[in-house]
C-alpha positions in Angstrom: -38.8 -21.5 104.1 -38.0 -24.9 102.6 -35.2 -26.8 104.4 -34.0 -28.2 101.1 -31.0 -26.0 100.0 -31.7 -23.9 96.9 -29.0 -21.4 96.2 -28.9 -18.9 93.4 -25.9 -17.0 92.0 -26.5 -13.6 90.5 -24.7 -10.6 89.0 -24.1 -8.8 85.7 -22.9 -10.4 82.5 -19.4 -11.8 82.7 -19.0 -11.7 86.5 -18.6 -15.5 86.9 -22.0 -16.8 87.9 -21.8 -20.1 86.1 -18.2 -20.7 87.2 -19.1 -20.2 90.9 -22.3 -22.2 90.6 -20.2 -25.1 89.2 -17.8 -24.8 92.1 -20.7 -24.9 94.6 -22.3 -27.8 92.8 -19.1 -29.9 92.9 -18.2 -29.1 96.5 -21.6 -29.7 98.0 -22.8 -32.3 95.4 -25.9 -30.2 94.6 -27.8 -30.4 91.4 -26.6 -27.7 89.0 -29.2 -25.5 87.1 -27.7 -23.4 84.3 -29.6 -20.8 82.5 -30.1 -21.2 78.7 -28.1 -18.5 76.9 -26.5 -19.7 73.7 -29.8 -21.2 72.6 -31.6 -17.8 72.5 -32.0 -17.2 68.7 -32.5 -13.4 69.3 -29.4 -12.7 71.4 -26.9 -11.8 68.6 -29.5 -9.5 67.0 -30.2 -8.0 70.4 -26.7 -6.9 70.9 -26.6 -5.4 67.4 -30.0 -3.6 67.8 -31.3 -3.6 71.4 -34.4 -1.6 70.7 -35.6 -3.7 67.8 -35.0 -7.2 69.5 -35.4 -6.6 73.2 -39.0 -7.9 73.6 -38.3 -11.2 71.7 -35.1 -11.7 73.6 -36.6 -11.1 77.1 -39.7 -13.2 76.4 -37.5 -16.2 75.3 -35.5 -16.0 78.5 -38.5 -15.6 80.7 -40.3 -18.6 79.2 -37.3 -20.8 79.3 -36.4 -19.9 82.9 -39.9 -20.5 84.0 -39.8 -24.0 82.5 -36.5 -24.7 84.0 -37.6 -23.7 87.5 -40.9 -25.7 87.1 -38.8 -28.8 86.3 -36.4 -28.2 89.2 -39.3 -27.9 91.6 -40.8 -31.2 90.4 -37.7 -33.3 89.9 -35.4 -32.1 92.7 -36.6 -29.7 95.4 -39.9 -31.4 96.0 -37.9 -34.7 96.4 -35.5 -33.2 98.9 -32.6 -32.8 96.4 -30.6 -29.6 96.8 -30.0 -27.3 93.8 -27.7 -24.4 92.9 -28.6 -22.2 90.0 -26.5 -19.7 88.1 -29.4 -17.2 88.1 -32.5 -16.0 90.0 -35.6 -15.4 87.9 -35.9 -11.8 89.2 -33.0 -11.0 86.8 -35.7 -10.9 84.1 -37.0 -7.7 85.5 -33.6 -6.2 85.8 -32.9 -6.7 82.1 -36.4 -5.8 81.0 -36.2 -2.4 82.8 -33.1 -1.6 80.8 -34.5 -2.5 77.4 -38.3 -2.4 77.3 -40.3 0.8 77.1 -43.9 1.8 77.7 -46.6 -0.8 76.9 -44.1 -3.5 76.1 -42.7 -3.3 79.6 -46.2 -3.3 81.1 -47.2 -6.4 79.2 -43.9 -8.1 80.1 -44.4 -7.4 83.8 -47.9 -8.8 83.7 -46.7 -12.0 82.1 -43.8 -12.2 84.6 -46.0 -11.8 87.6 -48.3 -14.6 86.4 -45.5 -17.0 85.6 -43.4 -16.4 88.8 -46.2 -16.3 91.3 -45.5 -19.7 92.7 -41.9 -20.3 91.7 -39.6 -21.8 94.3 -37.7 -19.3 96.5 -34.0 -19.6 97.2 -32.5 -20.1 100.7 -29.5 -18.0 99.9 -28.7 -15.5 97.1 -25.0 -15.0 96.1 -24.5 -11.6 94.5 -21.2 -11.2 92.5 -20.2 -7.7 91.3 -17.2 -6.3 89.6 -15.9 -3.3 87.8 -16.6 -2.7 84.1 -13.0 -3.4 83.3 -13.2 -6.8 84.9 -16.5 -7.7 83.2 -15.3 -6.7 79.8 -12.1 -8.7 80.2 -13.9 -11.8 81.3 -16.4 -11.5 78.5 -13.6 -11.2 76.0 -11.8 -14.2 77.5 -14.8 -16.5 77.1 -15.1 -15.5 73.5 -18.9 -15.9 72.8 -19.6 -14.7 69.3 -22.9 -13.1 70.1 -21.3 -11.0 72.9 -18.6 -9.4 70.7 -20.8 -6.4 70.0 -21.9 -5.8 73.6 -22.0 -2.0 74.4 -19.8 -1.1 77.4 -22.4 1.6 78.3 -25.1 -1.0 78.4 -23.0 -3.2 80.6 -22.3 -0.3 83.0 -26.0 0.6 83.2 -26.7 -3.1 83.8 -24.3 -3.2 86.7 -25.9 -0.1 88.3 -29.3 -1.7 87.8 -28.1 -4.8 89.6 -27.0 -2.8 92.6 -30.4 -1.2 92.9 -32.2 -4.5 92.3 -30.2 -6.3 95.0 -31.0 -3.5 97.6 -34.7 -3.8 96.7 -34.6 -7.6 96.9 -33.1 -7.5 100.4 -35.7 -5.0 101.6 -38.6 -7.1 100.1 -37.2 -10.4 101.3 -35.4 -9.8 104.6 -35.6 -13.6 105.4 -33.5 -14.6 102.4 -29.8 -13.8 103.1 -27.7 -12.2 100.4 -24.0 -12.9 100.2 -22.0 -10.3 98.3 -18.6 -10.9 96.8 -16.3 -8.6 94.8 -15.1 -10.1 91.6 -12.3 -7.6 91.4 -10.8 -8.9 94.6 -11.7 -12.6 94.6 -10.7 -15.1 91.9 -12.5 -18.3 92.9 -11.5 -19.9 89.6 -7.8 -19.7 90.0 -7.1 -19.2 93.7 -8.0 -21.9 96.2 -8.1 -19.6 99.2 -10.7 -17.4 97.5 -12.8 -20.4 96.5 -12.8 -21.8 100.0 -13.5 -18.4 101.5 -16.7 -18.2 99.5 -17.6 -21.8 100.2 -17.1 -21.4 104.0 -19.2 -18.2 104.0 -21.9 -19.9 102.1 -21.9 -23.0 104.4 -22.3 -20.8 107.5 -25.1 -18.7 106.1 -26.9 -21.7 104.6 -26.8 -23.6 107.9 -28.3 -20.6 109.7 -31.0 -20.0 107.1 -32.1 -23.7 107.1 -32.4 -23.8 110.9 -34.8 -20.9 111.0 
């Protein structure tokens, strides 16, 4: 495993991935990688009609995340510069399983496997999870126009899918530690003690993982 810190923050929509990634970036002075969301031209249509716009939406995210990670590898990690990202590229499969069917999903997985074959692997994955009530409240608070039509049932299914995916990830990558934090209990944006609890946990795990 690379000794250059590369941390990814994951979890369902609205759980606080970008907020926590910014906290980590500022505290450790790591480069911040933020996923492209608002720029996706299909996202508003996707939330209005998931079945019709799912393939276009997922392909846009996949191609952009691939390009971002390729740039991060060249510009930062390969030059010894630590990075924290507000996503892990495996999230593409989590979302694709929820929205793509049959041959569309098969084609998508083929493209995904080709693009991600040699992508950089994180040293630590932080997994944030929270109840549906908390997720919906935070989504409403940030007020993104394209998220106003998000289906609570879709969000609930996505949360369950994340739980399953994280268990599978841990089994497939036992050498990559996963830190789990409950967004219902921890408010790292407004409470200093919660923020420093997460940072201390991360620092300890990151130190151990880089020494291996």
